[in-house]
OpenMM code with the backbone's topology and positions (N, CA, C; nanometers):
from openmm import Vec3, app, unit

residues = "UNK UNK UNK UNK UNK UNK UNK UNK UNK UNK UNK UNK UNK UNK UNK UNK UNK UNK UNK UNK UNK UNK UNK UNK UNK UNK UNK UNK UNK UNK UNK UNK UNK UNK UNK UNK UNK UNK UNK UNK UNK UNK UNK UNK UNK UNK UNK UNK UNK UNK UNK UNK UNK UNK UNK UNK UNK UNK UNK UNK UNK UNK UNK UNK UNK UNK UNK UNK UNK UNK UNK UNK UNK UNK UNK UNK UNK UNK UNK UNK UNK UNK UNK UNK UNK UNK UNK UNK UNK UNK UNK UNK UNK UNK UNK UNK UNK UNK UNK UNK UNK UNK UNK UNK UNK UNK UNK UNK UNK UNK UNK UNK UNK UNK UNK UNK UNK UNK UNK UNK UNK UNK UNK UNK UNK UNK UNK UNK UNK UNK UNK UNK UNK UNK UNK UNK UNK UNK UNK UNK UNK UNK UNK UNK UNK UNK UNK UNK UNK UNK UNK UNK UNK UNK UNK UNK UNK UNK UNK UNK UNK UNK UNK UNK UNK UNK UNK UNK UNK UNK UNK UNK UNK".split()
positions = [
    Vec3(-3.0052, -4.3285, 0.0363),
    Vec3(-3.1453, -4.3038, 0.0613),
    Vec3(-3.1901, -4.3994, 0.1724),
    Vec3(-3.2555, -4.3450, 0.2724),
    Vec3(-3.3020, -4.4261, 0.3850),
    Vec3(-3.4296, -4.5020, 0.3474),
    Vec3(-3.4655, -4.5985, 0.4317),
    Vec3(-3.5908, -4.6707, 0.4112),
    Vec3(-3.7095, -4.5769, 0.4120),
    Vec3(-3.7063, -4.4803, 0.5000),
    Vec3(-3.8128, -4.3814, 0.5075),
    Vec3(-3.8219, -4.3011, 0.3779),
    Vec3(-3.7069, -4.2619, 0.3241),
    Vec3(-3.7048, -4.1862, 0.1980),
    Vec3(-3.7658, -4.2669, 0.0830),
    Vec3(-3.7355, -4.3950, 0.0785),
    Vec3(-3.7906, -4.4815, -0.0267),
    Vec3(-3.9425, -4.4901, -0.0137),
    Vec3(-3.9900, -4.5044, 0.1092),
    Vec3(-4.1347, -4.5117, 0.1308),
    Vec3(-4.2037, -4.3805, 0.0934),
    Vec3(-4.1431, -4.2678, 0.1272),
    Vec3(-4.1995, -4.1381, 0.0887),
    Vec3(-4.2087, -4.1293, -0.0633),
    Vec3(-4.1032, -4.1699, -0.1319),
    Vec3(-4.1036, -4.1677, -0.2784),
    Vec3(-4.2155, -4.2557, -0.3342),
    Vec3(-4.2284, -4.3765, -0.2803),
    Vec3(-4.3310, -4.4693, -0.3301),
    Vec3(-4.4720, -4.4171, -0.3013),
    Vec3(-4.4969, -4.3734, -0.1786),
    Vec3(-4.6294, -4.3196, -0.1460),
    Vec3(-4.6602, -4.1957, -0.2298),
    Vec3(-4.5588, -4.1182, -0.2653),
    Vec3(-4.5800, -3.9939, -0.3407),
    Vec3(-4.6211, -4.0177, -0.4854),
    Vec3(-4.6115, -4.1396, -0.5316),
    Vec3(-4.6550, -4.1712, -0.6678),
    Vec3(-4.8045, -4.2009, -0.6754),
    Vec3(-4.8635, -4.2335, -0.5616),
    Vec3(-5.0034, -4.2747, -0.5607),
    Vec3(-5.0994, -4.1600, -0.5948),
    Vec3(-5.0844, -4.0380, -0.5384),
    Vec3(-5.1811, -3.9316, -0.5701),
    Vec3(-5.1919, -3.8993, -0.7190),
    Vec3(-5.0809, -3.9008, -0.7908),
    Vec3(-5.0880, -3.8752, -0.9352),
    Vec3(-5.1679, -3.9847, -1.0054),
    Vec3(-5.1464, -4.1084, -0.9642),
    Vec3(-5.2214, -4.2195, -1.0245),
    Vec3(-5.3703, -4.2059, -0.9952),
    Vec3(-5.4044, -4.1647, -0.8733),
    Vec3(-5.5439, -4.1444, -0.8359),
    Vec3(-5.6048, -4.0322, -0.9200),
    Vec3(-5.5369, -3.9206, -0.9304),
    Vec3(-5.5880, -3.8072, -1.0086),
    Vec3(-5.6030, -3.8423, -1.1556),
    Vec3(-5.5032, -3.9087, -1.2122),
    Vec3(-5.5096, -3.9442, -1.3540),
    Vec3(-5.6249, -4.0393, -1.3834),
    Vec3(-5.6580, -4.1252, -1.2886),
    Vec3(-5.7652, -4.2215, -1.3101),
    Vec3(-5.9039, -4.1598, -1.2930),
    Vec3(-5.9138, -4.0505, -1.2185),
    Vec3(-6.0461, -3.9979, -1.1831),
    Vec3(-6.0774, -3.8584, -1.2341),
    Vec3(-5.9780, -3.7741, -1.2500),
    Vec3(-6.0010, -3.6330, -1.2782),
    Vec3(-6.0914, -3.6123, -1.3994),
    Vec3(-6.1961, -3.5338, -1.3789),
    Vec3(-6.2860, -3.4966, -1.4873),
    Vec3(-6.3956, -3.5972, -1.5181),
    Vec3(-6.3985, -3.7098, -1.4504),
    Vec3(-6.5030, -3.8081, -1.4774),
    Vec3(-6.6325, -3.7677, -1.4067),
    Vec3(-6.7437, -3.7994, -1.4688),
    Vec3(-6.8730, -3.7698, -1.4064),
    Vec3(-6.9188, -3.8892, -1.3227),
    Vec3(-7.0313, -3.8726, -1.2556),
    Vec3(-7.0819, -3.9755, -1.1649),
    Vec3(-7.1061, -4.1082, -1.2366),
    Vec3(-7.1582, -4.1032, -1.3571),
    Vec3(-7.1834, -4.2260, -1.4331),
    Vec3(-7.0552, -4.2984, -1.4696),
    Vec3(-6.9545, -4.2233, -1.5115),
    Vec3(-6.8261, -4.2848, -1.5451),
    Vec3(-6.7598, -4.3433, -1.4210),
    Vec3(-6.7679, -4.2735, -1.3096),
    Vec3(-6.7083, -4.3232, -1.1853),
    Vec3(-6.7773, -4.4502, -1.1375),
    Vec3(-6.9054, -4.4667, -1.1686),
    Vec3(-6.9830, -4.5822, -1.1243),
    Vec3(-6.9803, -4.6982, -1.2233),
    Vec3(-6.9288, -4.6764, -1.3427),
    Vec3(-6.9275, -4.7812, -1.4455),
    Vec3(-6.8581, -4.9077, -1.3957),
    Vec3(-6.9240, -5.0212, -1.4183),
    Vec3(-6.8696, -5.1517, -1.3794),
    Vec3(-6.8718, -5.2427, -1.5014),
    Vec3(-6.7563, -5.2826, -1.5503),
    Vec3(-6.7550, -5.3693, -1.6686),
    Vec3(-6.8089, -5.5086, -1.6369),
    Vec3(-6.8753, -5.5674, -1.7319),
    Vec3(-6.9245, -5.7047, -1.7174),
    Vec3(-6.8068, -5.8020, -1.7237),
    Vec3(-6.8061, -5.8966, -1.6333),
    Vec3(-6.7024, -5.9985, -1.6335),
    Vec3(-6.7337, -6.1020, -1.7404),
    Vec3(-6.6307, -6.1599, -1.7977),
    Vec3(-6.6492, -6.2552, -1.9068),
    Vec3(-6.6542, -6.3997, -1.8587),
    Vec3(-6.6777, -6.4194, -1.7291),
    Vec3(-6.6778, -6.5556, -1.6738),
    Vec3(-6.8136, -6.6252, -1.6849),
    Vec3(-6.9097, -6.5600, -1.7509),
    Vec3(-7.0408, -6.6194, -1.7684),
    Vec3(-7.1333, -6.6034, -1.6493),
    Vec3(-7.0858, -6.5398, -1.5431),
    Vec3(-7.1672, -6.5264, -1.4221),
    Vec3(-7.2645, -6.4092, -1.4286),
    Vec3(-7.2434, -6.3188, -1.5219),
    Vec3(-7.3246, -6.1984, -1.5278),
    Vec3(-7.2813, -6.0931, -1.4278),
    Vec3(-7.1745, -6.1221, -1.3545),
    Vec3(-7.1248, -6.0279, -1.2541),
    Vec3(-7.0500, -5.9133, -1.3193),
    Vec3(-7.0337, -5.8083, -1.2415),
    Vec3(-6.9596, -5.6917, -1.2879),
    Vec3(-6.8351, -5.6723, -1.2030),
    Vec3(-6.7363, -5.6097, -1.2620),
    Vec3(-6.6144, -5.5775, -1.1891),
    Vec3(-6.6355, -5.4543, -1.1020),
    Vec3(-6.5296, -5.4121, -1.0381),
    Vec3(-6.5340, -5.2942, -0.9513),
    Vec3(-6.5384, -5.1666, -1.0345),
    Vec3(-6.5971, -5.0635, -0.9778),
    Vec3(-6.6024, -4.9333, -1.0442),
    Vec3(-6.4786, -4.8507, -1.0079),
    Vec3(-6.4551, -4.7459, -1.0827),
    Vec3(-6.3460, -4.6534, -1.0515),
    Vec3(-6.3701, -4.5918, -0.9145),
    Vec3(-6.4933, -4.5517, -0.8868),
    Vec3(-6.5234, -4.4914, -0.7564),
    Vec3(-6.4893, -4.5888, -0.6445),
    Vec3(-6.5312, -4.7141, -0.6589),
    Vec3(-6.5027, -4.8123, -0.5544),
    Vec3(-6.3523, -4.8353, -0.5402),
    Vec3(-6.2829, -4.8504, -0.6500),
    Vec3(-6.1385, -4.8771, -0.6449),
    Vec3(-6.0625, -4.7658, -0.5736),
    Vec3(-6.0929, -4.6413, -0.6070),
    Vec3(-6.0214, -4.5286, -0.5467),
    Vec3(-6.0639, -4.5095, -0.4015),
    Vec3(-6.1934, -4.5226, -0.3737),
    Vec3(-6.2404, -4.5139, -0.2356),
    Vec3(-6.1741, -4.6230, -0.1508),
    Vec3(-6.1745, -4.7454, -0.2004),
    Vec3(-6.1189, -4.8585, -0.1265),
    Vec3(-5.9692, -4.8422, -0.1022),
    Vec3(-5.8936, -4.8060, -0.2042),
    Vec3(-5.7489, -4.7929, -0.1834),
    Vec3(-5.7190, -4.6837, -0.0816),
    Vec3(-5.7980, -4.5779, -0.0825),
    Vec3(-5.7771, -4.4691, 0.0126),
    Vec3(-5.8216, -4.5098, 0.1526),
    Vec3(-5.9320, -4.5807, 0.1616),
    Vec3(-5.9773, -4.6293, 0.2924),
    Vec3(-5.8751, -4.7239, 0.3549),
    Vec3(-5.8202, -4.8145, 0.2749),
    Vec3(-5.7206, -4.9090, 0.3273),
    Vec3(-5.5965, -4.8334, 0.3721),
    Vec3(-5.5493, -4.7388, 0.2913),
    Vec3(-5.4323, -4.6600, 0.3304),
    Vec3(-5.4610, -4.5843, 0.4595),
    Vec3(-5.5750, -4.5196, 0.4675),
    Vec3(-5.6147, -4.4450, 0.5867),
    Vec3(-5.6204, -4.5384, 0.7078),
    Vec3(-5.6857, -4.6513, 0.6939),
    Vec3(-5.7026, -4.7472, 0.8026),
    Vec3(-5.5697, -4.8046, 0.8507),
    Vec3(-5.4876, -4.8483, 0.7581),
    Vec3(-5.3616, -4.9131, 0.7960),
    Vec3(-5.2604, -4.8139, 0.8535),
    Vec3(-5.2559, -4.6931, 0.7967),
    Vec3(-5.1629, -4.5931, 0.8495),
    Vec3(-5.2088, -4.5417, 0.9844),
    Vec3(-5.3386, -4.5257, 1.0027),
    Vec3(-5.3903, -4.4836, 1.1334),
    Vec3(-5.3545, -4.5875, 1.2389),
    Vec3(-5.3712, -4.7142, 1.2050),
    Vec3(-5.3372, -4.8213, 1.2979),
    Vec3(-5.1875, -4.8182, 1.3304),
    Vec3(-5.1038, -4.8056, 1.2294),
    Vec3(-4.9589, -4.8053, 1.2500),
    Vec3(-4.9127, -4.6854, 1.3319),
    Vec3(-4.9783, -4.5707, 1.3119),
    Vec3(-4.9410, -4.4473, 1.3815),
    Vec3(-5.0161, -4.4298, 1.5131),
    Vec3(-5.1043, -4.5245, 1.5438),
    Vec3(-5.1864, -4.5188, 1.6650),
    Vec3(-5.2672, -4.3882, 1.6688),
    Vec3(-5.3342, -4.3603, 1.5566),
    Vec3(-5.4174, -4.2419, 1.5428),
    Vec3(-5.5542, -4.2819, 1.4915),
    Vec3(-5.6475, -4.1900, 1.4937),
    Vec3(-5.7793, -4.2146, 1.4372),
    Vec3(-5.7732, -4.2035, 1.2861),
    Vec3(-5.8591, -4.2781, 1.2197),
    Vec3(-5.8691, -4.2677, 1.0744),
    Vec3(-5.9278, -4.1320, 1.0374),
    Vec3(-5.8764, -4.0711, 0.9334),
    Vec3(-5.9333, -3.9455, 0.8849),
    Vec3(-6.0777, -3.9651, 0.8403),
    Vec3(-6.1092, -4.0803, 0.7845),
    Vec3(-6.2441, -4.1117, 0.7393),
    Vec3(-6.3458, -4.0845, 0.8493),
    Vec3(-6.3114, -4.1250, 0.9706),
    Vec3(-6.4021, -4.1092, 1.0843),
    Vec3(-6.3802, -3.9772, 1.1566),
    Vec3(-6.2544, -3.9402, 1.1797),
    Vec3(-6.2222, -3.8235, 1.2619),
    Vec3(-6.2465, -3.6902, 1.1913),
    Vec3(-6.2307, -3.6881, 1.0602),
    Vec3(-6.2421, -3.5622, 0.9863),
    Vec3(-6.3696, -3.5507, 0.9033),
    Vec3(-6.4645, -3.6384, 0.9266),
    Vec3(-6.5948, -3.6247, 0.8626),
    Vec3(-6.6061, -3.6737, 0.7201),
    Vec3(-6.5081, -3.7491, 0.6718),
    Vec3(-6.5167, -3.7978, 0.5343),
    Vec3(-6.6324, -3.8954, 0.5162),
    Vec3(-6.6613, -3.9758, 0.6179),
    Vec3(-6.7736, -4.0692, 0.6083),
    Vec3(-6.9035, -3.9924, 0.5826),
    Vec3(-6.9192, -3.8799, 0.6494),
    Vec3(-7.0388, -3.7977, 0.6300),
    Vec3(-7.0395, -3.7294, 0.4933),
    Vec3(-6.9239, -3.6892, 0.4451),
    Vec3(-6.9166, -3.6239, 0.3139),
    Vec3(-6.9529, -3.7213, 0.2014),
    Vec3(-6.9146, -3.8478, 0.2164),
    Vec3(-6.9425, -3.9472, 0.1127),
    Vec3(-7.0851, -4.0009, 0.1199),
    Vec3(-7.1448, -4.0030, 0.2368),
    Vec3(-7.2809, -4.0528, 0.2604),
    Vec3(-7.3082, -4.1880, 0.1921),
    Vec3(-7.2202, -4.2826, 0.2142),
    Vec3(-7.2377, -4.4151, 0.1553),
    Vec3(-7.3322, -4.4992, 0.2405),
    Vec3(-7.4040, -4.5854, 0.1756),
    Vec3(-7.4940, -4.6774, 0.2441),
    Vec3(-7.4143, -4.8009, 0.2883),
    Vec3(-7.3159, -4.7755, 0.3748),
    Vec3(-7.2270, -4.8792, 0.4278),
    Vec3(-7.1973, -4.8454, 0.5734),
    Vec3(-7.1555, -4.9439, 0.6519),
    Vec3(-7.1118, -4.9115, 0.7880),
    Vec3(-6.9981, -4.8089, 0.7839),
    Vec3(-6.9957, -4.7177, 0.8785),
    Vec3(-6.8959, -4.6091, 0.8792),
    Vec3(-6.7529, -4.6617, 0.8780),
    Vec3(-6.7283, -4.7756, 0.9408),
    Vec3(-6.5926, -4.8286, 0.9535),
    Vec3(-6.5485, -4.9101, 0.8321),
    Vec3(-6.6373, -4.9307, 0.7376),
    Vec3(-6.6117, -5.0172, 0.6222),
    Vec3(-6.4926, -4.9663, 0.5411),
    Vec3(-6.4081, -5.0597, 0.4978),
    Vec3(-6.2951, -5.0251, 0.4112),
    Vec3(-6.3089, -5.0851, 0.2719),
    Vec3(-6.4120, -5.1680, 0.2530),
    Vec3(-6.4301, -5.2343, 0.1243),
    Vec3(-6.3769, -5.3758, 0.1209),
    Vec3(-6.3043, -5.4157, 0.2243),
    Vec3(-6.2495, -5.5513, 0.2276),
    Vec3(-6.3632, -5.6525, 0.2310),
    Vec3(-6.3624, -5.7482, 0.1383),
    Vec3(-6.4638, -5.8516, 0.1333),
    Vec3(-6.5942, -5.8103, 0.0679),
    Vec3(-6.5958, -5.6973, 0.0034),
    Vec3(-6.7193, -5.6505, -0.0597),
    Vec3(-6.7637, -5.7424, -0.1725),
    Vec3(-6.8937, -5.7625, -0.1782),
    Vec3(-6.9571, -5.8280, -0.2912),
    Vec3(-7.0113, -5.7236, -0.3862),
    Vec3(-7.0769, -5.7699, -0.4901),
    Vec3(-7.1268, -5.6806, -0.5945),
    Vec3(-7.2218, -5.5739, -0.5415),
    Vec3(-7.3131, -5.6119, -0.4528),
    Vec3(-7.4092, -5.5144, -0.3995),
    Vec3(-7.3390, -5.4062, -0.3187),
    Vec3(-7.2346, -5.4443, -0.2469),
    Vec3(-7.1581, -5.3462, -0.1697),
    Vec3(-7.0846, -5.2495, -0.2623),
    Vec3(-7.0265, -5.3023, -0.3686),
    Vec3(-6.9558, -5.2167, -0.4650),
    Vec3(-7.0525, -5.1135, -0.5224),
    Vec3(-7.1752, -5.1558, -0.5504),
    Vec3(-7.2759, -5.0629, -0.6041),
    Vec3(-7.3077, -4.9489, -0.5073),
    Vec3(-7.2868, -4.9700, -0.3784),
    Vec3(-7.3171, -4.8664, -0.2792),
    Vec3(-7.2129, -4.7542, -0.2763),
    Vec3(-7.1006, -4.7745, -0.3394),
    Vec3(-6.9953, -4.6723, -0.3404),
    Vec3(-7.0139, -4.5874, -0.4659),
    Vec3(-7.0863, -4.4786, -0.4469),
    Vec3(-7.1147, -4.3859, -0.5567),
    Vec3(-7.0815, -4.2442, -0.5111),
    Vec3(-7.0220, -4.1704, -0.6002),
    Vec3(-6.9907, -4.0297, -0.5728),
    Vec3(-7.0365, -3.9463, -0.6916),
    Vec3(-7.0717, -3.8218, -0.6631),
    Vec3(-7.1188, -3.7336, -0.7696),
    Vec3(-7.0047, -3.6677, -0.8454),
    Vec3(-6.8923, -3.6486, -0.7768),
    Vec3(-6.7791, -3.5793, -0.8400),
    Vec3(-6.6479, -3.6482, -0.8052),
    Vec3(-6.5611, -3.6570, -0.9019),
    Vec3(-6.4295, -3.7167, -0.8810),
    Vec3(-6.3503, -3.6403, -0.7756),
    Vec3(-6.3756, -3.5111, -0.7656),
    Vec3(-6.2991, -3.4275, -0.6726),
    Vec3(-6.3108, -3.4757, -0.5281),
    Vec3(-6.4236, -3.5319, -0.4911),
    Vec3(-6.4397, -3.5834, -0.3552),
    Vec3(-6.3407, -3.6969, -0.3286),
    Vec3(-6.3273, -3.7876, -0.4222),
    Vec3(-6.2301, -3.8970, -0.4099),
    Vec3(-6.0883, -3.8421, -0.4028),
    Vec3(-6.0589, -3.7458, -0.4895),
    Vec3(-5.9249, -3.6872, -0.4950),
    Vec3(-5.8932, -3.6138, -0.3647),
    Vec3(-5.9884, -3.5365, -0.3133),
    Vec3(-5.9655, -3.4619, -0.1889),
    Vec3(-5.9420, -3.5550, -0.0707),
    Vec3(-6.0220, -3.6602, -0.0595),
    Vec3(-6.0016, -3.7555, 0.0494),
    Vec3(-5.8638, -3.8200, 0.0369),
    Vec3(-5.8264, -3.8574, -0.0849),
    Vec3(-5.6940, -3.9185, -0.1004),
    Vec3(-5.5827, -3.8197, -0.0669),
    Vec3(-5.5974, -3.6946, -0.1062),
    Vec3(-5.4954, -3.5931, -0.0724),
    Vec3(-5.4785, -3.5803, 0.0788),
    Vec3(-5.5882, -3.5808, 0.1527),
    Vec3(-5.5814, -3.5700, 0.2982),
    Vec3(-5.5099, -3.6910, 0.3582),
    Vec3(-5.5442, -3.8094, 0.3106),
    Vec3(-5.4789, -3.9310, 0.3603),
    Vec3(-5.3311, -3.9313, 0.3219),
    Vec3(-5.3017, -3.8869, 0.2015),
    Vec3(-5.1619, -3.8822, 0.1567),
    Vec3(-5.0794, -3.7864, 0.2430),
    Vec3(-5.1330, -3.6697, 0.2716),
    Vec3(-5.0595, -3.5734, 0.3546),
    Vec3(-5.0298, -3.6319, 0.4918),
    Vec3(-5.1284, -3.6974, 0.5496),
    Vec3(-5.1073, -3.7579, 0.6804),
    Vec3(-5.0078, -3.8741, 0.6711),
    Vec3(-5.0135, -3.9482, 0.5634),
    Vec3(-4.9196, -4.0595, 0.5426),
    Vec3(-4.7771, -4.0077, 0.5394),
    Vec3(-4.7521, -3.9036, 0.4616),
    Vec3(-4.6168, -3.8485, 0.4525),
    Vec3(-4.5701, -3.7947, 0.5866),
    Vec3(-4.6597, -3.7297, 0.6580),
    Vec3(-4.6276, -3.6765, 0.7907),
    Vec3(-4.5764, -3.7880, 0.8826),
    Vec3(-4.6377, -3.9052, 0.8721),
    Vec3(-4.5978, -4.0198, 0.9542),
    Vec3(-4.4704, -4.0853, 0.9013),
    Vec3(-4.4669, -4.1120, 0.7717),
    Vec3(-4.3596, -4.1930, 0.7132),
    Vec3(-4.2266, -4.1196, 0.7071),
    Vec3(-4.2276, -3.9896, 0.6813),
    Vec3(-4.1020, -3.9189, 0.6583),
    Vec3(-4.0114, -3.9138, 0.7806),
    Vec3(-4.0645, -3.9386, 0.8973),
    Vec3(-3.9821, -3.9316, 1.0185),
    Vec3(-3.9530, -4.0675, 1.0804),
    Vec3(-3.9807, -4.1756, 1.0092),
    Vec3(-3.9562, -4.3085, 1.0636),
    Vec3(-3.8088, -4.3445, 1.0582),
    Vec3(-3.7605, -4.4003, 1.1656),
    Vec3(-3.6216, -4.4489, 1.1707),
    Vec3(-3.6201, -4.5959, 1.1282),
    Vec3(-3.5007, -4.6481, 1.1077),
    Vec3(-3.4870, -4.7901, 1.0750),
    Vec3(-3.5414, -4.8765, 1.1883),
    Vec3(-3.5226, -4.8323, 1.3108),
    Vec3(-3.5776, -4.9047, 1.4261),
    Vec3(-3.7301, -4.9064, 1.4195),
    Vec3(-3.7905, -4.7929, 1.3862),
    Vec3(-3.9364, -4.7861, 1.3708),
    Vec3(-3.9830, -4.8829, 1.2624),
    Vec3(-3.9148, -4.8819, 1.1493),
    Vec3(-3.9555, -4.9642, 1.0352),
    Vec3(-3.9431, -5.1135, 1.0648),
    Vec3(-3.8524, -5.1492, 1.1535),
    Vec3(-3.8328, -5.2900, 1.1882),
    Vec3(-3.9227, -5.3374, 1.3024),
    Vec3(-4.0024, -5.2470, 1.3588),
    Vec3(-4.0923, -5.2819, 1.4688),
    Vec3(-4.1998, -5.3782, 1.4203),
    Vec3(-4.2210, -5.4841, 1.4957),
    Vec3(-4.3256, -5.5808, 1.4627),
    Vec3(-4.4596, -5.5215, 1.5041),
    Vec3(-4.5527, -5.5196, 1.4074),
    Vec3(-4.6840, -5.4597, 1.4341),
    Vec3(-4.7983, -5.5601, 1.4242),
    Vec3(-4.7695, -5.6798, 1.3762),
    Vec3(-4.8751, -5.7805, 1.3614),
    Vec3(-4.8144, -5.9190, 1.3790),
    Vec3(-4.8488, -5.9822, 1.4896),
    Vec3(-4.7933, -6.1144, 1.5199),
    Vec3(-4.8844, -6.2272, 1.4727),
    Vec3(-4.9928, -6.1963, 1.4054),
    Vec3(-5.0842, -6.3007, 1.3596),
    Vec3(-5.0334, -6.3707, 1.2335),
    Vec3(-4.9246, -6.3219, 1.1758),
    Vec3(-4.8657, -6.3822, 1.0567),
    Vec3(-4.7357, -6.4523, 1.0941),
    Vec3(-4.6937, -6.5462, 1.0114),
    Vec3(-4.5654, -6.6140, 1.0302),
    Vec3(-4.4869, -6.5992, 0.9009),
    Vec3(-4.3840, -6.5181, 0.8959),
    Vec3(-4.3272, -6.4459, 1.0094),
    Vec3(-4.4108, -6.3231, 1.0461),
    Vec3(-4.3922, -6.2723, 1.1671),
    Vec3(-4.4637, -6.1511, 1.2088),
    Vec3(-4.4347, -6.0347, 1.1134),
    Vec3(-4.5316, -5.9455, 1.1017),
    Vec3(-4.5228, -5.8344, 1.0066),
    Vec3(-4.4605, -5.7131, 1.0738),
    Vec3(-4.3577, -5.6581, 1.0071),
    Vec3(-4.2966, -5.5340, 1.0547),
    Vec3(-4.3703, -5.4152, 0.9938),
    Vec3(-4.3476, -5.2993, 1.0510),
    Vec3(-4.4060, -5.1779, 0.9960),
    Vec3(-4.3612, -5.1591, 0.8511),
    Vec3(-4.2357, -5.1861, 0.8208),
    Vec3(-4.1833, -5.1713, 0.6842),
    Vec3(-4.2633, -5.2577, 0.5859),
    Vec3(-4.2845, -5.3831, 0.6224),
    Vec3(-4.3573, -5.4742, 0.5346),
    Vec3(-4.5021, -5.4291, 0.5183),
    Vec3(-4.5657, -5.3843, 0.6263),
    Vec3(-4.7045, -5.3375, 0.6166),
    Vec3(-4.7135, -5.2178, 0.5232),
    Vec3(-4.6205, -5.1241, 0.5337),
    Vec3(-4.6239, -5.0055, 0.4479),
    Vec3(-4.6028, -5.0422, 0.3015),
    Vec3(-4.5137, -5.1356, 0.2753),
    Vec3(-4.4927, -5.1820, 0.1378),
    Vec3(-4.6198, -5.2491, 0.0856),
    Vec3(-4.6872, -5.3263, 0.1700),
    Vec3(-4.8134, -5.3900, 0.1298),
    Vec3(-4.9189, -5.2863, 0.0945),
    Vec3(-4.9266, -5.1787, 0.1719),
    Vec3(-5.0235, -5.0719, 0.1434),
    Vec3(-4.9908, -5.0078, 0.0087),
    Vec3(-4.8649, -4.9801, -0.0153),
    Vec3(-4.8239, -4.9202, -0.1438),
    Vec3(-4.8620, -5.0125, -0.2590),
    Vec3(-4.8315, -5.1403, -0.2448),
    Vec3(-4.8635, -5.2364, -0.3504),
    Vec3(-5.0134, -5.2393, -0.3782),
    Vec3(-5.0943, -5.2461, -0.2724),
    Vec3(-5.2388, -5.2508, -0.2872),
    Vec3(-5.2910, -5.1243, -0.3553),
    Vec3(-5.2422, -5.0102, -0.3109),
    Vec3(-5.2860, -4.8831, -0.3700),
    Vec3(-5.2517, -4.8752, -0.5181),
    Vec3(-5.1311, -4.9123, -0.5537),
    Vec3(-5.0904, -4.9015, -0.6940),
    Vec3(-5.1651, -5.0017, -0.7821),
    Vec3(-5.1929, -5.1206, -0.7289),
    Vec3(-5.2717, -5.2161, -0.8074),
    Vec3(-5.4110, -5.1606, -0.8351),
    Vec3(-5.4771, -5.1084, -0.7316),
    Vec3(-5.6120, -5.0552, -0.7506),
    Vec3(-5.6114, -4.9294, -0.8371),
    Vec3(-5.5113, -4.8454, -0.8231),
    Vec3(-5.5021, -4.7270, -0.9094),
    Vec3(-5.4819, -4.7696, -1.0548),
    Vec3(-5.4042, -4.8723, -1.0769),
    Vec3(-5.3853, -4.9249, -1.2127),
    Vec3(-5.5140, -4.9820, -1.2699),
    Vec3(-5.5908, -5.0515, -1.1869),
    Vec3(-5.7198, -5.1037, -1.2314),
    Vec3(-5.8137, -4.9883, -1.2686),
    Vec3(-5.8127, -4.8830, -1.1873),
    Vec3(-5.8971, -4.7660, -1.2157),
    Vec3(-5.8521, -4.6995, -1.3457),
    Vec3(-5.7232, -4.6915, -1.3686),
    Vec3(-5.6726, -4.6313, -1.4922),
    Vec3(-5.7150, -4.7146, -1.6144),
    Vec3(-5.7126, -4.8450, -1.5984),
    Vec3(-5.7570, -4.9327, -1.7076),
    Vec3(-5.9042, -4.9066, -1.7387),
    Vec3(-5.9871, -4.8991, -1.6334),
    Vec3(-6.1294, -4.8712, -1.6546),
    Vec3(-6.1502, -4.7358, -1.7220),
    Vec3(-6.0725, -4.6377, -1.6802),
    Vec3(-6.0831, -4.5056, -1.7445),
    Vec3(-6.0532, -4.5178, -1.8930),
    Vec3(-5.9531, -4.5966, -1.9256),
    Vec3(-5.9203, -4.6193, -2.0669),
    Vec3(-6.0346, -4.6827, -2.1443),
    Vec3(-6.1068, -4.7736, -2.0806),
    Vec3(-6.2237, -4.8341, -2.1462),
    Vec3(-6.3318, -4.7296, -2.1729),
    Vec3(-6.3436, -4.6337, -2.0817),
    Vec3(-6.4486, -4.5313, -2.0913),
    Vec3(-6.4125, -4.4180, -2.1853),
    Vec3(-6.2864, -4.3840, -2.1898),
    Vec3(-6.2468, -4.2647, -2.2643),
    Vec3(-6.1590, -4.3028, -2.3815),
] * unit.nanometer
topology = app.Topology()
chain = topology.addChain("A")
for resn in residues:
    res = topology.addResidue(resn, chain)
    for name in ("N", "CA", "C"):
        topology.addAtom(name, app.Element.getBySymbol(name[0]), res)
């Protein structure tokens, strides 16, 4: 199995996790934020925010790696979601008020956006050679980041957030 094949397999597990965490939930369930037990009165992230964020990061990072526009911007997803956030926002560094701004009426919107990003991801990843995967794409780190490492980081981030969303769903249902 090639490196590309392994990445396709790993990325292909994310849509099921996204669907299982969101399918059939209503707007209130998607927006639910559990209270943190640290005494601060703060709330954790919502399912809507977690799934939106993981998809935005995947879209953003894959677009950058493939030297393409993000689907969020190019295909009108920002307009479909109508979030009270800057159009380019991915959720990185969000505080509680920002998390509250990520609200959707139907889980299907989150699922559809993720499906579109996933299809584009596979289109890019399935044809990568070992030379492509070893290409350095970010020299701001020591050691510099290769495309392979960036893609693994995206997979890890997506699966962590999908797992968090699944946990929240369990609390609700």
